[in-house]
C-alpha positions as CSV (number, residue, x, y, z in Angstrom):
1,M,13.8,1.4,-13.4
2,Q,11.6,4.4,-12.9
3,F,7.8,4.6,-13.2
4,S,5.8,7.7,-13.9
5,D,2.5,8.6,-12.3
6,S,0.8,7.5,-15.5
7,D,2.5,4.1,-15.3
8,I,1.2,3.6,-11.8
9,I,-2.3,4.7,-12.7
10,H,-2.3,2.4,-15.7
11,Y,-1.1,-0.5,-13.6
12,Y,-3.9,-0.2,-11.1
13,D,-6.6,0.7,-13.6
14,S,-5.7,-2.1,-16.0
15,T,-5.4,-4.8,-13.3
16,R,-8.5,-4.0,-11.3
17,S,-10.4,-7.0,-12.7
18,H,-7.6,-9.3,-11.5
19,Y,-7.9,-7.9,-7.9
20,S,-11.6,-7.8,-8.0
21,Y,-11.7,-11.6,-8.7
22,F,-8.8,-12.9,-6.6
23,W,-8.5,-10.3,-3.8
24,K,-12.1,-9.7,-2.8
25,L,-11.7,-6.1,-3.8
26,N,-15.5,-5.5,-3.8
27,E,-15.8,-6.7,-0.2
28,A,-13.0,-5.1,1.7
29,H,-12.1,-2.5,-0.9
30,S,-8.4,-3.1,0.0
31,L,-5.3,-3.8,-2.1
32,H,-2.9,-5.0,0.5
33,Y,-1.9,-8.2,2.5
34,G,-3.9,-7.4,5.6
35,Y,-3.0,-8.8,9.0
36,W,-3.6,-12.3,10.3
37,D,-3.8,-13.2,14.0
38,N,-5.9,-15.4,16.2
39,S,-8.9,-13.1,15.8
40,T,-9.0,-13.2,12.0
41,K,-11.3,-15.9,10.7
42,S,-11.3,-15.1,7.0
43,F,-9.3,-13.2,4.3
44,T,-11.7,-10.3,4.4
45,D,-11.2,-10.1,8.2
46,A,-7.4,-9.9,7.7
47,L,-7.8,-7.1,5.1
48,L,-9.8,-5.1,7.6
49,K,-7.7,-6.1,10.7
50,I,-4.6,-4.1,9.6
51,N,-6.7,-0.9,10.0
52,A,-7.3,-1.6,13.7
53,V,-3.6,-2.5,14.2
54,M,-2.4,0.7,12.6
55,A,-5.0,2.9,14.4
56,D,-4.0,1.4,17.7
57,R,-0.3,1.8,17.0
58,V,-0.5,5.6,16.7
59,G,-3.5,6.2,19.1
60,I,-6.0,7.4,16.6
61,K,-9.1,8.9,18.3
62,D,-12.2,11.0,17.6
63,G,-11.6,14.6,16.5
64,M,-8.3,13.9,14.7
65,R,-7.6,14.9,11.1
66,V,-6.2,11.9,9.1
67,L,-4.7,11.6,5.6
68,D,-4.4,8.2,3.8
69,T,-1.7,8.6,1.2
70,G,-2.2,6.2,-1.7
71,C,-5.6,5.2,-0.5
72,G,-6.6,3.1,-3.6
73,E,-10.4,2.6,-3.6
74,G,-10.8,3.9,-0.1
75,G,-11.0,0.8,2.1
76,S,-9.1,2.4,5.0
77,V,-10.7,5.7,4.6
78,A,-14.1,4.0,4.9
79,W,-12.9,2.0,7.9
80,L,-11.6,5.1,9.7
81,A,-14.7,7.1,9.0
82,A,-16.9,4.3,10.3
83,H,-14.9,3.8,13.5
84,F,-14.1,7.3,14.5
85,D,-15.7,10.7,14.5
86,M,-13.1,12.5,12.5
87,E,-12.1,14.3,9.3
88,V,-10.5,11.7,7.1
89,T,-9.1,12.3,3.6
90,G,-7.6,9.9,1.1
91,I,-5.4,10.7,-2.0
92,T,-4.7,8.5,-5.0
93,L,-3.2,9.1,-8.4
94,S,-6.1,7.3,-10.2
95,K,-9.2,9.2,-11.1
96,K,-11.0,5.9,-11.4
97,Q,-10.0,4.9,-7.9
98,C,-11.1,8.3,-6.6
99,E,-14.5,8.0,-8.2
100,T,-15.0,4.4,-6.9
101,G,-13.8,5.4,-3.4
102,N,-16.1,8.4,-3.1
103,A,-19.0,6.3,-4.3
104,L,-18.3,3.8,-1.6
105,L,-18.2,6.5,1.1
106,A,-21.4,8.0,-0.2
107,S,-23.2,4.6,-0.3
108,K,-22.3,4.1,3.4
109,N,-23.1,7.8,4.4
110,L,-19.6,8.1,5.8
111,R,-17.7,11.3,6.6
112,G,-14.7,11.2,4.3
113,K,-13.4,12.2,0.9
114,I,-10.9,11.1,-1.7
115,E,-9.0,13.3,-4.0
116,V,-6.6,12.9,-6.9
117,A,-3.1,14.0,-5.8
118,N,0.6,13.0,-5.8
119,Y,1.6,12.3,-2.2
120,C,5.1,13.7,-2.8
121,K,3.7,17.1,-3.7
122,T,0.3,17.8,-2.0
123,H,-1.7,21.0,-1.8
124,F,-2.3,20.7,2.0
125,P,-1.0,23.5,4.3
126,D,1.8,23.0,6.8
127,N,1.1,21.4,10.2
128,H,-2.3,20.3,9.0
129,F,-2.8,16.6,9.9
130,D,-2.6,14.7,13.2
131,V,-1.9,11.4,11.4
132,V,-0.7,10.4,8.0
133,W,-1.5,6.8,7.0
134,A,-0.2,4.5,4.2
135,I,-0.6,0.8,3.3
136,E,1.6,-0.6,0.6
137,S,1.7,2.7,-1.3
138,V,5.0,4.3,-0.3
139,C,6.9,1.6,-2.1
140,H,5.7,3.3,-5.4
141,A,7.6,6.5,-4.5
142,S,10.8,6.8,-6.6
143,D,12.2,9.1,-3.9
144,K,11.2,7.9,-0.5
145,R,12.9,10.9,1.1
146,A,10.7,13.2,-0.9
147,Y,7.6,11.5,0.5
148,L,8.9,11.6,4.0
149,K,9.8,15.3,3.6
150,E,6.3,16.2,2.4
151,M,4.6,14.2,5.2
152,F,6.8,15.9,7.8
153,R,5.7,19.3,6.3
154,I,1.9,18.6,6.5
155,L,1.9,16.8,9.9
156,K,1.3,18.9,13.0
157,P,4.1,19.0,15.6
158,G,3.9,15.7,17.5
159,G,1.9,14.2,14.6
160,R,2.3,10.6,13.6
161,L,3.0,8.8,10.3
162,V,2.0,5.1,10.3
163,L,2.5,2.8,7.4
164,A,2.7,-0.9,6.5
165,D,4.9,-1.9,3.5
166,F,7.5,-4.2,2.0
167,F,11.2,-3.6,2.8
168,A,14.1,-5.3,1.1
169,K,17.1,-6.9,2.8
170,K,19.7,-4.2,3.2
171,E,22.2,-5.8,0.9
172,L,21.2,-7.8,-2.2
173,N,23.5,-9.6,-4.6
174,G,22.9,-9.5,-8.4
175,A,20.7,-12.5,-8.5
176,E,18.7,-11.4,-5.5
177,Q,18.2,-7.9,-6.9
178,K,17.1,-9.4,-10.2
179,A,14.5,-11.6,-8.4
180,M,13.2,-8.6,-6.4
181,N,13.0,-6.5,-9.6
182,S,10.9,-9.2,-11.3
183,W,8.4,-8.7,-8.6
184,S,8.6,-4.9,-8.0
185,H,8.6,-3.9,-11.7
186,A,5.5,-6.1,-12.3
187,W,3.7,-3.8,-9.7
188,A,5.1,-0.5,-11.1
189,V,7.4,-0.2,-8.1
190,P,10.9,1.1,-8.9
191,S,12.4,-0.8,-6.0
192,F,11.7,-1.9,-2.4
193,E,13.7,0.2,0.0
194,S,15.6,-1.4,3.0
195,A,14.2,-0.7,6.4
196,E,17.5,0.7,7.5
197,R,17.8,3.3,4.7
198,F,14.1,4.3,5.2
199,A,14.7,4.8,8.9
200,D,17.8,6.9,8.2
201,A,15.9,9.0,5.7
202,A,13.1,9.6,8.2
203,K,15.6,10.8,10.8
204,T,17.3,13.0,8.2
205,V,14.0,14.7,7.3
206,G,13.4,15.5,11.0
207,F,11.3,12.7,12.5
208,E,12.3,12.3,16.2
209,E,10.7,9.0,16.9
210,V,11.2,6.1,14.4
211,N,9.8,2.6,15.1
212,M,10.2,-0.3,12.6
213,E,8.5,-3.6,13.5
214,D,8.8,-6.7,11.4
215,I,5.2,-8.2,11.2
216,S,6.0,-10.6,8.4
217,N,4.5,-13.5,10.4
218,H,1.2,-11.7,10.2
219,V,1.1,-11.7,6.4
220,V,2.3,-15.2,5.6
221,K,-1.2,-16.5,4.8
222,S,-1.6,-13.7,2.3
223,V,1.7,-14.3,0.7
224,K,0.8,-18.0,0.2
225,R,-2.7,-17.0,-1.0
226,L,-1.3,-14.9,-3.7
227,Y,1.2,-17.6,-4.7
228,R,-1.7,-20.1,-5.2
229,M,-3.4,-17.5,-7.4
230,F,-0.3,-17.7,-9.7
231,Y,-1.0,-21.3,-10.6
232,I,-4.8,-20.7,-10.8
233,G,-4.4,-17.6,-13.0
234,L,-1.5,-18.5,-15.2
235,P,-3.3,-20.7,-17.8
236,G,-6.1,-18.2,-18.2
237,S,-3.5,-15.3,-18.5
238,L,-1.5,-17.1,-21.2
239,L,-4.7,-17.8,-23.2
240,Y,-5.9,-14.3,-22.8
241,N,-2.6,-12.9,-24.0
242,I,-2.8,-15.1,-27.1
243,L,-6.4,-14.0,-27.8
244,F,-5.7,-10.4,-27.1
245,P,-2.1,-9.7,-28.1
246,K,-2.5,-6.0,-27.4
247,T,-2.9,-6.6,-23.7
248,S,-0.8,-4.1,-21.7
249,T,2.6,-5.0,-20.3
250,S,1.1,-4.5,-16.8
251,G,-1.6,-7.0,-17.4
252,K,0.8,-9.5,-18.8
253,R,3.3,-9.2,-16.0
254,N,0.9,-9.0,-13.1
255,V,0.3,-12.8,-12.8
256,Y,4.0,-13.4,-12.5
257,S,4.3,-11.0,-9.5
258,A,2.4,-13.6,-7.5
259,Y,5.2,-16.1,-8.0
260,W,8.0,-13.7,-7.4
261,Q,6.6,-12.2,-4.1
262,Y,6.5,-15.8,-2.7
263,N,9.9,-16.8,-4.1
264,T,11.7,-13.8,-2.7
265,F,9.8,-14.1,0.7
266,K,10.9,-17.7,1.0
267,K,14.5,-16.6,0.4
268,K,14.2,-14.0,3.1
269,L,14.9,-11.1,0.7
270,W,12.2,-8.9,2.2
271,K,10.2,-8.3,5.3
272,Y,6.8,-6.7,5.9
273,Q,7.2,-3.8,8.3
274,L,4.8,-1.8,10.4
275,V,6.4,1.7,10.7
276,S,5.5,4.5,13.0
277,L,7.1,7.9,13.1
278,R,6.6,11.0,15.2
279,K,7.3,14.6,14.1
């Protein structure tokens, strides 16, 4: 199943109220699973912690030029701008997310900007960025190789790509694939790529250093949190759909994604990977 840019935009714009209520969107400004370790004392801490983990992984430092691809409402852009003296840019398909993210940056007087753009086809010049960054956004790309090729183009020689995302088990049988599709399609994701195929695509594009680390243990609490939200949100969702029958398909399916992400995780059909690549 394929999803257009408009489908993805509609998913995020139409489900924002869900995430605002259940995922503390107005606190951390982040739409991802975060990173839990001994230093995280709350869910908001976990949402912010992944930024520090990723920045450390690729050695981000002052003076760098960084691009967040699929930045959502700018949580990571704001974090990077607050912690480093650098030029940081975020891109998202959603005009609403762009406006919300830029308002956030302005309210905190942070040096950063967010633009509307497709990360598979950007306007940036060759060899422009020191680091490209992505959290749970590359999964939306119908053609992961096209994404990797574009990132390779705009990265400087020696530049790094760092991302955290979901990766499926390499081989799935029919029932397993159906379960994964029930989850991914609810999120306007065509499919979750396997780590092996993603790594192969990165090497084919030209990346010389490819590191894939399974950090699933650091997102278990978020997986379970979202699963609990399924049981909390389901009665209200069913009632809302009855009262408002014209509710979008995205809105109707979103609550069930909370169940399927847990179901497939328990069956070990996917892993959460921290990926770093060097041009």
